[in-house]
MIDOSE-1310 file (N, C-alpha, C; in nm, 2 decimals, decimal comma, always signed):
residues 271
mttq	+3,28/-0,07/-0,08/+3,17/-0,04/-0,20/+3,16/-0,14/-0,26; +3,26/-0,29/-0,20/+3,17/-0,40/-0,33/+3,09/-0,46/-0,27; +3,07/-0,45/-0,13/+2,94/-0,49/-0,04/+2,83/-0,45/-0,11; +2,83/-0,26/-0,06/+2,71/-0,16/-0,12/+2,68/-0,22/-0,24
nsly	+2,77/-0,24/-0,36/+2,76/-0,28/-0,49/+2,63/-0,43/-0,50; +2,71/-0,51/-0,47/+2,62/-0,65/-0,45/+2,49/-0,65/-0,36; +2,50/-0,57/-0,28/+2,35/-0,55/-0,21/+2,23/-0,50/-0,32; +2,33/-0,36/-0,39/+2,18/-0,30/-0,44/+2,17/-0,40/-0,59
aali	+2,24/-0,47/-0,66/+2,23/-0,54/-0,75/+2,15/-0,65/-0,71; +2,15/-0,71/-0,56/+2,06/-0,86/-0,54/+1,95/-0,77/-0,49; +1,93/-0,66/-0,44/+1,78/-0,60/-0,44/+1,69/-0,58/-0,57; +1,81/-0,52/-0,66/+1,71/-0,49/-0,81/+1,71/-0,68/-0,87
qelh	+1,79/-0,73/-0,90/+1,75/-0,88/-0,88/+1,63/-0,95/-0,86; +1,64/-0,91/-0,71/+1,51/-0,98/-0,64/+1,36/-0,95/-0,69; +1,40/-0,81/-0,68/+1,26/-0,73/-0,71/+1,22/-0,75/-0,84; +1,30/-0,75/-0,98/+1,28/-0,78/-1,09/+1,24/-0,96/-1,10
hyak	+1,32/-1,05/-1,06/+1,21/-1,17/-1,05/+1,09/-1,20/-1,00; +1,04/-1,12/-0,88/+0,94/-1,13/-0,80/+0,83/-1,06/-0,92; +0,88/-0,97/-0,96/+0,77/-0,90/-1,05/+0,76/-1,03/-1,20; +0,87/-1,10/-1,19/+0,85/-1,18/-1,31/+0,78/-1,27/-1,32
enqh	+0,79/-1,33/-1,23/+0,70/-1,44/-1,14/+0,55/-1,43/-1,10; +0,57/-1,30/-1,08/+0,37/-1,27/-1,09/+0,34/-1,18/-1,16; +0,39/-1,17/-1,29/+0,33/-1,10/-1,40/+0,32/-0,97/-1,38; +0,43/-0,89/-1,37/+0,40/-0,75/-1,33/+0,49/-0,69/-1,40
qriv	+0,41/-0,58/-1,45/+0,53/-0,52/-1,61/+0,52/-0,36/-1,54; +0,42/-0,31/-1,49/+0,47/-0,21/-1,42/+0,51/-0,15/-1,28; +0,51/-0,08/-1,23/+0,49/-0,05/-1,06/+0,49/+0,12/-1,03; +0,40/+0,10/-0,90/+0,40/+0,26/-0,86/+0,47/+0,28/-0,69
lgls	+0,46/+0,34/-0,66/+0,47/+0,36/-0,52/+0,48/+0,48/-0,49; +0,48/+0,50/-0,36/+0,45/+0,65/-0,31/+0,61/+0,75/-0,26; +0,58/+0,85/-0,36/+0,72/+0,89/-0,30/+0,71/+1,06/-0,21; +0,76/+1,00/-0,07/+0,77/+1,11/+0,04/+0,84/+1,26/+0,00
gglt	+0,96/+1,23/-0,03/+1,03/+1,35/-0,04/+1,17/+1,28/+0,04; +1,12/+1,18/+0,13/+1,22/+1,12/+0,23/+1,35/+1,03/+0,17; +1,46/+0,98/+0,22/+1,58/+0,94/+0,18/+1,48/+0,77/+0,17; +1,41/+0,67/+0,25/+1,40/+0,57/+0,21/+1,33/+0,57/+0,10
sava	+1,23/+0,64/+0,09/+1,10/+0,62/-0,08/+1,22/+0,65/-0,20; +1,30/+0,74/-0,19/+1,39/+0,76/-0,28/+1,48/+0,62/-0,29; +1,53/+0,59/-0,22/+1,63/+0,50/-0,21/+1,54/+0,36/-0,29; +1,42/+0,33/-0,28/+1,28/+0,25/-0,31/+1,30/+0,30/-0,47
lcla	+1,30/+0,42/-0,49/+1,26/+0,44/-0,63/+1,35/+0,39/-0,72; +1,45/+0,43/-0,67/+1,62/+0,37/-0,78/+1,61/+0,27/-0,80; +1,58/+0,19/-0,67/+1,52/+0,02/-0,73/+1,49/-0,02/-0,81; +1,36/+0,04/-0,83/+1,23/+0,01/-0,91/+1,28/+0,08/-1,02
vraf	+1,31/+0,17/-1,05/+1,36/+0,20/-1,20/+1,51/+0,15/-1,23; +1,57/+0,11/-1,18/+1,66/+0,00/-1,21/+1,61/-0,17/-1,27; +1,50/-0,18/-1,19/+1,45/-0,29/-1,21/+1,36/-0,32/-1,30; +1,27/-0,21/-1,35/+1,16/-0,21/-1,44/+1,18/-0,14/-1,58
gpkn	+1,27/-0,03/-1,54/+1,32/+0,08/-1,63/+1,24/+0,23/-1,61; +1,26/+0,33/-1,61/+1,21/+0,44/-1,57/+1,02/+0,48/-1,64; +1,02/+0,44/-1,77/+0,89/+0,40/-1,82/+0,80/+0,34/-1,78; +0,83/+0,24/-1,71/+0,72/+0,16/-1,63/+0,74/+0,15/-1,48
vtsl	+0,80/+0,27/-1,42/+0,79/+0,35/-1,30/+0,70/+0,44/-1,26; +0,60/+0,45/-1,19/+0,51/+0,55/-1,14/+0,52/+0,62/-0,99; +0,58/+0,75/-0,99/+0,59/+0,78/-0,87/+0,45/+0,88/-0,82; +0,37/+0,84/-0,74/+0,28/+0,95/-0,65/+0,35/+1,01/-0,56
llpe	+0,27/+1,16/-0,58/+0,33/+1,26/-0,46/+0,20/+1,26/-0,40; +0,18/+1,28/-0,30/+0,07/+1,28/-0,19/+0,09/+1,36/-0,10; +0,12/+1,48/-0,09/+0,13/+1,56/+0,02/+0,00/+1,63/+0,05; +0,01/+1,63/+0,23/-0,06/+1,72/+0,29/-0,04/+1,87/+0,30
mgit	-0,12/+1,97/+0,22/-0,09/+2,09/+0,19/-0,10/+2,15/+0,34; -0,01/+2,22/+0,43/-0,02/+2,31/+0,51/+0,08/+2,20/+0,64; +0,09/+2,06/+0,58/+0,18/+1,97/+0,70/+0,32/+1,94/+0,64; +0,29/+1,89/+0,50/+0,38/+1,83/+0,43/+0,50/+1,95/+0,39
phdd	+0,61/+1,93/+0,44/+0,72/+2,09/+0,42/+0,72/+2,07/+0,22; +0,75/+2,19/+0,19/+0,79/+2,25/+0,07/+0,89/+2,13/+0,03; +0,98/+2,16/+0,10/+1,13/+2,10/+0,03/+1,09/+1,98/+0,00; +1,01/+1,89/+0,11/+0,98/+1,75/+0,08/+0,90/+1,71/-0,06
idha	+0,83/+1,82/-0,13/+0,75/+1,76/-0,23/+0,85/+1,85/-0,36; +0,94/+1,92/-0,32/+1,05/+1,97/-0,44/+1,13/+1,84/-0,46; +1,16/+1,83/-0,33/+1,31/+1,70/-0,39/+1,21/+1,59/-0,43; +1,10/+1,53/-0,39/+1,01/+1,44/-0,43/+0,99/+1,46/-0,57
rala	+0,93/+1,54/-0,64/+0,92/+1,57/-0,77/+1,08/+1,62/-0,83; +1,18/+1,69/-0,83/+1,28/+1,65/-0,86/+1,35/+1,51/-0,91; +1,35/+1,44/-0,79/+1,42/+1,32/-0,80/+1,32/+1,23/-0,94; +1,20/+1,22/-0,89/+1,10/+1,16/-1,02/+1,14/+1,19/-1,17
qhfg	+1,18/+1,36/-1,15/+1,18/+1,36/-1,31/+1,35/+1,36/-1,36; +1,45/+1,38/-1,25/+1,57/+1,29/-1,30/+1,55/+1,18/-1,33; +1,50/+1,05/-1,31/+1,52/+0,95/-1,32/+1,41/+0,91/-1,45; +1,32/+0,99/-1,47/+1,26/+1,01/-1,60/+1,15/+0,90/-1,59
ctvh	+1,08/+0,90/-1,49/+0,96/+0,83/-1,44/+0,81/+0,90/-1,44; +0,71/+0,84/-1,46/+0,60/+0,94/-1,46/+0,57/+0,97/-1,31; +0,56/+1,07/-1,29/+0,50/+1,14/-1,12/+0,38/+1,20/-1,17; +0,32/+1,15/-1,11/+0,11/+1,25/-1,04/+0,17/+1,32/-0,92
yqpi	+0,09/+1,42/-0,92/+0,09/+1,51/-0,77/-0,06/+1,53/-0,72; -0,08/+1,46/-0,60/-0,23/+1,48/-0,63/-0,22/+1,52/-0,42; -0,23/+1,64/-0,42/-0,24/+1,65/-0,25/-0,38/+1,60/-0,21; -0,36/+1,50/-0,04/-0,47/+1,46/-0,02/-0,56/+1,50/+0,09
nnfl	-0,55/+1,65/+0,08/-0,68/+1,74/+0,17/-0,78/+1,75/+0,13; -0,87/+1,75/+0,01/-0,98/+1,72/-0,02/-1,04/+1,55/+0,01; -0,96/+1,50/+0,00/-0,99/+1,37/+0,07/-1,04/+1,36/+0,18; -0,97/+1,44/+0,23/-0,97/+1,43/+0,45/-1,09/+1,50/+0,47
vdhh	-1,16/+1,61/+0,36/-1,27/+1,73/+0,46/-1,38/+1,60/+0,51; -1,42/+1,55/+0,41/-1,55/+1,49/+0,47/-1,52/+1,42/+0,60; -1,40/+1,38/+0,66/-1,39/+1,30/+0,74/-1,43/+1,39/+0,89; -1,35/+1,53/+0,88/-1,38/+1,61/+0,98/-1,54/+1,61/+1,00
fvsw	-1,62/+1,56/+0,93/-1,79/+1,61/+1,01/-1,84/+1,48/+1,00; -1,78/+1,40/+1,04/-1,83/+1,27/+1,10/-1,93/+1,29/+1,25; -2,00/+1,21/+1,27/-2,08/+1,20/+1,41/-2,02/+1,17/+1,49; -1,89/+1,08/+1,52/-1,85/+1,04/+1,61/-1,73/+1,12/+1,70
ekge	-1,67/+1,12/+1,81/-1,56/+1,19/+1,86/-1,40/+1,14/+1,75; -1,40/+1,25/+1,72/-1,24/+1,22/+1,62/-1,12/+1,20/+1,72; -1,06/+1,06/+1,72/-0,90/+1,09/+1,80/-0,81/+1,10/+1,69; -0,71/+1,21/+1,77/-0,59/+1,25/+1,68/-0,50/+1,12/+1,60
eafe	-0,46/+1,04/+1,64/-0,41/+0,92/+1,62/-0,46/+0,84/+1,55; -0,62/+0,84/+1,57/-0,69/+0,79/+1,43/-0,66/+0,88/+1,29; -0,68/+0,99/+1,33/-0,68/+1,09/+1,23/-0,56/+1,07/+1,14; -0,45/+1,09/+1,21/-0,32/+1,03/+1,14/-0,31/+0,92/+1,06
klka	-0,36/+0,81/+1,10/-0,37/+0,68/+1,03/-0,45/+0,71/+0,96; -0,58/+0,78/+0,95/-0,64/+0,78/+0,81/-0,54/+0,85/+0,71; -0,47/+0,96/+0,74/-0,40/+0,99/+0,64/-0,32/+0,89/+0,55; -0,28/+0,81/+0,63/-0,20/+0,70/+0,55/-0,28/+0,62/+0,45
rvrs	-0,36/+0,61/+0,56/-0,50/+0,49/+0,45/-0,52/+0,59/+0,33; -0,58/+0,70/+0,32/-0,62/+0,80/+0,18/-0,49/+0,77/+0,09; -0,35/+0,84/+0,14/-0,26/+0,79/+0,06/-0,21/+0,63/-0,01; -0,25/+0,52/+0,09/-0,29/+0,38/+0,04/-0,36/+0,39/-0,06
nlih	-0,48/+0,43/+0,02/-0,66/+0,40/-0,11/-0,55/+0,47/-0,29; -0,49/+0,60/-0,24/-0,48/+0,64/-0,40/-0,41/+0,53/-0,46; -0,28/+0,52/-0,39/-0,18/+0,42/-0,45/-0,26/+0,31/-0,53; -0,35/+0,26/-0,47/-0,38/+0,12/-0,49/-0,50/+0,14/-0,61
hyae	-0,56/+0,26/-0,63/-0,65/+0,28/-0,75/-0,57/+0,30/-0,86; -0,46/+0,36/-0,82/-0,37/+0,38/-0,98/-0,30/+0,25/-1,01; -0,26/+0,12/-0,91/-0,25/+0,06/-0,94/-0,31/-0,06/-1,05; -0,47/-0,02/-0,94/-0,55/-0,13/-1,02/-0,63/-0,07/-1,13
smna	-0,61/+0,04/-1,18/-0,65/+0,13/-1,31/-0,52/+0,13/-1,40; -0,43/+0,12/-1,36/-0,34/+0,09/-1,46/-0,23/-0,01/-1,45; -0,33/-0,14/-1,38/-0,22/-0,29/-1,39/-0,11/-0,29/-1,34; -0,09/-0,21/-1,26/+0,06/-0,20/-1,17/+0,09/-0,26/-1,06
mvlg	+0,20/-0,30/-1,02/+0,22/-0,36/-0,89/+0,29/-0,22/-0,78; +0,25/-0,26/-0,66/+0,25/-0,16/-0,57/+0,35/-0,19/-0,49; +0,46/-0,12/-0,51/+0,61/-0,14/-0,40/+0,57/-0,06/-0,29; +0,65/-0,14/-0,18/+0,63/-0,08/-0,07/+0,75/-0,03/-0,04
tack	+0,77/+0,07/+0,05/+0,88/+0,14/+0,08/+0,94/+0,13/+0,21; +0,86/+0,05/+0,32/+0,91/+0,08/+0,45/+1,04/-0,03/+0,43; +1,15/+0,01/+0,57/+1,23/-0,05/+0,56/+1,22/-0,15/+0,72; +1,33/-0,19/+0,77/+1,32/-0,33/+0,83/+1,28/-0,25/+1,00
sdll	+1,36/-0,15/+1,00/+1,32/-0,08/+1,14/+1,17/+0,00/+1,15; +1,10/+0,08/+1,05/+0,98/+0,08/+1,03/+0,87/-0,02/+1,10; +0,90/-0,13/+1,02/+0,84/-0,26/+1,03/+0,86/-0,32/+1,18; +0,95/-0,28/+1,21/+0,94/-0,41/+1,37/+0,92/-0,30/+1,49
lglg	+0,96/-0,17/+1,46/+0,89/-0,08/+1,53/+0,74/-0,03/+1,54; +0,68/-0,07/+1,41/+0,50/-0,05/+1,38/+0,48/+0,09/+1,42; +0,57/+0,18/+1,30/+0,59/+0,29/+1,27/+0,50/+0,30/+1,16; +0,35/+0,27/+1,16/+0,27/+0,28/+1,06/+0,15/+0,12/+1,06
trdg	+0,11/+0,15/+0,98/-0,01/+0,04/+0,96/+0,03/-0,03/+0,83; -0,07/-0,16/+0,83/-0,06/-0,24/+0,74/-0,11/-0,20/+0,63; -0,26/-0,15/+0,62/-0,31/-0,08/+0,50/-0,28/+0,06/+0,49; -0,21/+0,09/+0,55/-0,14/+0,27/+0,59/+0,03/+0,27/+0,49
eftg	+0,09/+0,32/+0,59/+0,24/+0,35/+0,55/+0,31/+0,18/+0,53; +0,23/+0,09/+0,49/+0,29/-0,01/+0,53/+0,20/-0,11/+0,40; +0,16/-0,02/+0,34/+0,09/-0,09/+0,17/+0,22/-0,12/+0,13; +0,19/-0,25/-0,02/+0,23/-0,30/-0,10/+0,26/-0,40/-0,10
elhv	+0,28/-0,50/-0,20/+0,31/-0,64/-0,20/+0,42/-0,65/-0,20; +0,51/-0,57/-0,23/+0,64/-0,62/-0,16/+0,73/-0,51/-0,13; +0,76/-0,53/-0,02/+0,88/-0,42/+0,00/+1,03/-0,46/+0,01; +1,07/-0,40/-0,12/+1,23/-0,43/-0,11/+1,33/-0,35/-0,03
lgdl	+1,31/-0,28/+0,11/+1,38/-0,23/+0,22/+1,32/-0,30/+0,27; +1,24/-0,38/+0,28/+1,16/-0,44/+0,41/+1,33/-0,51/+0,54; +1,39/-0,57/+0,48/+1,48/-0,66/+0,57/+1,59/-0,59/+0,57; +1,62/-0,44/+0,60/+1,75/-0,34/+0,61/+1,65/-0,23/+0,72
yktd	+1,79/-0,22/+0,83/+1,76/-0,12/+0,88/+1,79/+0,02/+0,82; +1,73/+0,09/+0,92/+1,71/+0,23/+0,84/+1,82/+0,32/+0,82; +1,98/+0,27/+0,93/+2,06/+0,30/+0,86/+2,17/+0,22/+0,78; +2,12/+0,11/+0,74/+2,15/+0,03/+0,63/+2,10/+0,11/+0,50
vtel	+1,97/+0,14/+0,52/+1,92/+0,24/+0,38/+2,00/+0,36/+0,38; +2,04/+0,41/+0,49/+2,10/+0,54/+0,47/+2,22/+0,50/+0,44; +2,27/+0,40/+0,42/+2,41/+0,37/+0,39/+2,43/+0,34/+0,27; +2,32/+0,27/+0,20/+2,31/+0,22/+0,03/+2,28/+0,39/-0,04
grwi	+2,19/+0,44/+0,07/+2,18/+0,56/-0,04/+2,30/+0,68/-0,07; +2,42/+0,66/+0,03/+2,48/+0,76/+0,01/+2,59/+0,66/-0,08; +2,60/+0,56/-0,08/+2,65/+0,46/-0,19/+2,62/+0,49/-0,36; +2,48/+0,49/-0,35/+2,41/+0,52/-0,49/+2,43/+0,62/-0,51
glpe	+2,46/+0,74/-0,44/+2,48/+0,92/-0,46/+2,35/+0,98/-0,46; +2,27/+0,91/-0,36/+2,15/+1,04/-0,37/+2,21/+1,17/-0,35; +2,10/+1,25/-0,34/+2,15/+1,44/-0,36/+2,18/+1,42/-0,18; +2,28/+1,50/-0,14/+2,27/+1,55/+0,00/+2,18/+1,59/+0,09
elfe	+2,08/+1,66/+0,01/+1,97/+1,73/+0,08/+1,90/+1,62/+0,14; +1,90/+1,50/+0,07/+1,79/+1,40/+0,18/+1,87/+1,33/+0,33; +1,99/+1,39/+0,30/+2,09/+1,31/+0,44/+2,07/+1,39/+0,55; +2,04/+1,56/+0,50/+2,04/+1,62/+0,60/+1,94/+1,67/+0,67
ktps	+1,82/+1,63/+0,61/+1,67/+1,62/+0,65/+1,68/+1,56/+0,79; +1,56/+1,63/+0,87/+1,52/+1,54/+1,02/+1,44/+1,47/+0,99; +1,45/+1,31/+0,98/+1,34/+1,21/+0,97/+1,20/+1,25/+1,00; +1,11/+1,21/+0,92/+1,02/+1,29/+1,01/+0,87/+1,20/+0,90
rnlh	+0,78/+1,13/+0,98/+0,66/+1,12/+0,86/+0,54/+1,23/+0,83; +0,60/+1,31/+0,89/+0,50/+1,45/+0,90/+0,37/+1,43/+0,91; +0,31/+1,38/+1,07/+0,17/+1,32/+1,07/+0,15/+1,47/+1,12; +0,20/+1,54/+1,18/+0,16/+1,68/+1,22/+0,28/+1,78/+1,26
pnqt	+0,25/+1,92/+1,23/+0,35/+2,01/+1,21/+0,50/+1,95/+1,35; +0,60/+2,00/+1,31/+0,72/+2,01/+1,34/+0,74/+1,84/+1,40; +0,68/+1,78/+1,33/+0,69/+1,61/+1,42/+0,78/+1,57/+1,36; +0,86/+1,51/+1,41/+1,03/+1,44/+1,38/+1,01/+1,25/+1,46
dedd	+1,05/+1,16/+1,42/+1,13/+1,07/+1,45/+1,20/+1,03/+1,58; +1,28/+1,11/+1,60/+1,38/+1,17/+1,70/+1,27/+1,16/+1,78; +1,17/+1,27/+1,78/+1,11/+1,27/+1,93/+1,02/+1,19/+1,94; +0,94/+1,13/+1,83/+0,84/+0,97/+1,85/+0,94/+0,85/+1,91
lsgp	+1,04/+0,88/+1,90/+1,12/+0,74/+1,95/+1,26/+0,76/+2,08; +1,24/+0,90/+2,13/+1,27/+0,95/+2,20/+1,42/+0,94/+2,20; +1,51/+0,93/+2,05/+1,68/+0,88/+2,05/+1,67/+0,91/+1,87; +1,77/+0,91/+1,82/+1,83/+0,93/+1,69/+1,84/+0,81/+1,62
wakv	+1,78/+0,76/+1,51/+1,81/+0,64/+1,44/+1,93/+0,54/+1,47; +2,05/+0,66/+1,49/+2,16/+0,59/+1,46/+2,17/+0,50/+1,61; +2,09/+0,49/+1,70/+2,11/+0,47/+1,84/+1,96/+0,36/+1,81; +1,85/+0,39/+1,80/+1,74/+0,35/+1,76/+1,81/+0,15/+1,70
deil	+1,87/+0,18/+1,57/+1,93/+0,10/+1,49/+1,98/-0,01/+1,62; +2,14/+0,05/+1,63/+2,21/-0,02/+1,75/+2,15/-0,09/+1,81; +2,07/-0,03/+1,90/+1,96/-0,13/+1,98/+1,90/-0,25/+1,96; +1,86/-0,21/+1,80/+1,79/-0,32/+1,74/+1,86/-0,43/+1,70
kkla	+1,97/-0,35/+1,67/+2,07/-0,50/+1,60/+2,08/-0,57/+1,72; +2,16/-0,53/+1,83/+2,18/-0,57/+1,94/+2,06/-0,69/+2,01; +1,97/-0,63/+2,01/+1,83/-0,75/+2,05/+1,85/-0,86/+1,95; +1,84/-0,80/+1,84/+1,80/-0,97/+1,74/+1,91/-1,02/+1,74
eggd	+2,05/-0,98/+1,76/+2,19/-1,07/+1,83/+2,17/-1,19/+1,92; +2,14/-1,17/+1,97/+1,98/-1,19/+2,16/+2,06/-1,15/+2,25; +2,09/-1,02/+2,25/+2,14/-0,94/+2,36/+2,01/-0,88/+2,45; +2,02/-0,89/+2,56/+1,86/-0,89/+2,68/+1,89/-0,72/+2,70
pgsl	+1,77/-0,66/+2,73/+1,79/-0,54/+2,77/+1,90/-0,48/+2,88; +1,85/-0,56/+2,96/+1,95/-0,56/+3,09/+2,14/-0,53/+3,05; +2,17/-0,59/+2,97/+2,31/-0,64/+2,95/+2,36/-0,52/+2,83; +2,24/-0,45/+2,76/+2,23/-0,31/+2,66/+2,29/-0,24/+2,78
iqkg	+2,18/-0,24/+2,90/+2,21/-0,08/+2,94/+2,34/-0,10/+3,00; +2,34/-0,21/+3,04/+2,52/-0,25/+3,15/+2,63/-0,20/+3,05; +2,61/-0,15/+2,93/+2,68/-0,19/+2,84/+2,70/+0,00/+2,77; +2,61/+0,07/+2,84/+2,61/+0,20/+2,87/+2,52/+0,25/+2,77
ldsl	+2,42/+0,17/+2,68/+2,32/+0,22/+2,62/+2,21/+0,31/+2,70; +2,17/+0,37/+2,66/+2,05/+0,46/+2,72/+1,92/+0,37/+2,77; +1,91/+0,38/+2,91/+1,82/+0,27/+2,98/+1,63/+0,32/+2,92; +1,66/+0,40/+2,92/+1,47/+0,52/+2,87/+1,46/+0,45/+2,72
lvhk	+1,58/+0,45/+2,63/+1,55/+0,44/+2,51/+1,56/+0,25/+2,49; +1,62/+0,18/+2,56/+1,60/+0,07/+2,58/+1,49/+0,00/+2,60; +1,44/+0,06/+2,71/+1,29/+0,01/+2,74/+1,20/+0,04/+2,64; +1,20/+0,18/+2,57/+1,09/+0,23/+2,51/+1,11/+0,10/+2,37
ivrl	+1,23/+0,15/+2,32/+1,24/+0,01/+2,22/+1,20/-0,15/+2,23; +1,20/-0,17/+2,33/+1,17/-0,30/+2,36/+1,01/-0,32/+2,38; +0,97/-0,19/+2,42/+0,81/-0,22/+2,46/+0,74/-0,18/+2,25; +0,80/-0,12/+2,17/+0,75/-0,09/+2,07/+0,71/-0,20/+2,02
leqn	+0,83/-0,29/+2,05/+0,87/-0,45/+1,96/+0,75/-0,53/+2,01; +0,71/-0,55/+2,17/+0,65/-0,62/+2,22/+0,53/-0,59/+2,15; +0,49/-0,45/+2,15/+0,33/-0,40/+2,10/+0,34/-0,42/+1,95; +0,42/-0,45/+1,85/+0,45/-0,46/+1,73/+0,45/-0,65/+1,68
eggm	+0,46/-0,73/+1,80/+0,54/-0,84/+1,74/+0,42/-0,88/+1,65; +0,49/-0,94/+1,56/+0,46/-1,03/+1,47/+0,41/-0,95/+1,35; +0,41/-0,80/+1,37/+0,42/-0,72/+1,23/+0,50/-0,75/+1,13; +0,62/-0,79/+1,14/+0,68/-0,83/+1,04/+0,64/-0,93/+0,94
kevl	+0,56/-1,03/+1,02/+0,50/-1,13/+0,93/+0,40/-1,04/+0,85; +0,36/-0,95/+0,87/+0,21/-0,96/+0,78/+0,26/-0,86/+0,67; +0,37/-0,83/+0,62/+0,44/-0,81/+0,53/+0,50/-0,90/+0,41; +0,51/-0,89/+0,31/+0,62/-0,94/+0,25/+0,74/-0,85/+0,18
vvdt	+0,88/-0,92/+0,27/+0,98/-0,85/+0,22/+1,09/-0,91/+0,14; +1,18/-0,88/+0,07/+1,28/-0,89/+0,06/+1,38/-0,93/+0,17; +1,42/-1,03/+0,14/+1,48/-1,12/+0,26/+1,62/-1,11/+0,21; +1,69/-1,04/+0,25/+1,81/-1,04/+0,23/+1,93/-1,15/+0,34
sris	+1,89/-1,24/+0,41/+1,93/-1,39/+0,42/+1,96/-1,44/+0,30; +1,89/-1,42/+0,19/+1,90/-1,53/+0,08/+1,99/-1,47/-0,01; +2,04/-1,38/+0,05/+2,15/-1,26/-0,05/+2,25/-1,28/-0,02; +2,27/-1,31/+0,13/+2,38/-1,29/+0,25/+2,54/-1,36/+0,19
esis	+2,49/-1,46/+0,16/+2,61/-1,56/+0,09/+2,67/-1,52/-0,02; +2,63/-1,40/-0,12/+2,70/-1,35/-0,24/+2,77/-1,25/-0,19; +2,69/-1,14/-0,08/+2,76/-1,07/-0,01/+2,88/-1,08/+0,04; +2,87/-1,24/+0,11/+3,00/-1,25/+0,20/+3,09/-1,27/+0,13
kare	+3,04/-1,33/+0,03/+3,17/-1,39/-0,08/+3,26/-1,22/-0,15; +3,17/-1,13/-0,16/+3,23/-1,03/-0,25/+3,27/-0,92/-0,14; +3,28/-0,95/+0,04/+3,39/-0,96/+0,12/+3,49/-0,99/+0,11; +3,47/-1,11/+0,09/+3,61/-1,18/+0,13/+3,70/-1,13/-0,02
veaq	+3,66/-1,12/-0,11/+3,71/-1,10/-0,24/+3,77/-0,98/-0,23; +3,70/-0,85/-0,18/+3,74/-0,73/-0,14/+3,86/-0,71/-0,05; +3,88/-0,87/+0,04/+3,95/-0,85/+0,16/+4,07/-0,88/+0,13; +4,09/-0,96/+0,02/+4,20/-1,06/-0,03/+4,30/-0,94/-0,15
tll	+4,20/-0,85/-0,21/+4,24/-0,72/-0,34/+4,34/-0,61/-0,21; +4,27/-0,64/-0,08/+4,36/-0,55/+0,01/+4,47/-0,57/+0,08; +4,50/-0,72/+0,10/+4,63/-0,80/+0,12/+4,76/-0,73/+0,04
């Protein structure tokens, strides 16, 4: 628990420091109803105060589950921050009538870019900083675009794997409903991250972490990890090589020393 407390406090401190250094007093973020943006909202409220935080709920009616909308609205209201609800359907209508052939993947990316445009429109109207909500796993695997899902001046969770964000969210005490959901970017009906990645996030992050530690695909497979999943993750990493360099994240390596010290203190108290 001490470790999570240290991480939580350090992320808030880093976010507050960045905002002060860049003269930001207000913050805006897209709130999807999922776990990662919920954790980002918690950090923003702690760093800026609820009166200076705005959450934009930007669902696509007919695609975004009603539970996600309800959970996002309830979370924003619980923290006392400003919330604006704006479905994106009307903004997508004219794109159906373009004169060229419309690709499905291109249209999915368009939805993310429409949301990004609305978030930046609010930020520029209200002189607010756009907070990115992507985690390290998303960024490494390219599950989004720089001007879409990865929009934001700073990604406060950008150096934490998806499973690390889940652990932090549990420590914070977020509603259990957020953890029970099947992770999805809601690109189309019944879409899930697990189907897209061919495996659950726990397995995906295990592979990402072992590769980051210097493991090679062959040795991971020999140790019993799913060969198809390993090869798919490696392929996605290669396709998105350098993607992490395109966004600014809170670098947890800068705060790892304080977390290590906290672990040492915790271990000594258990002796």
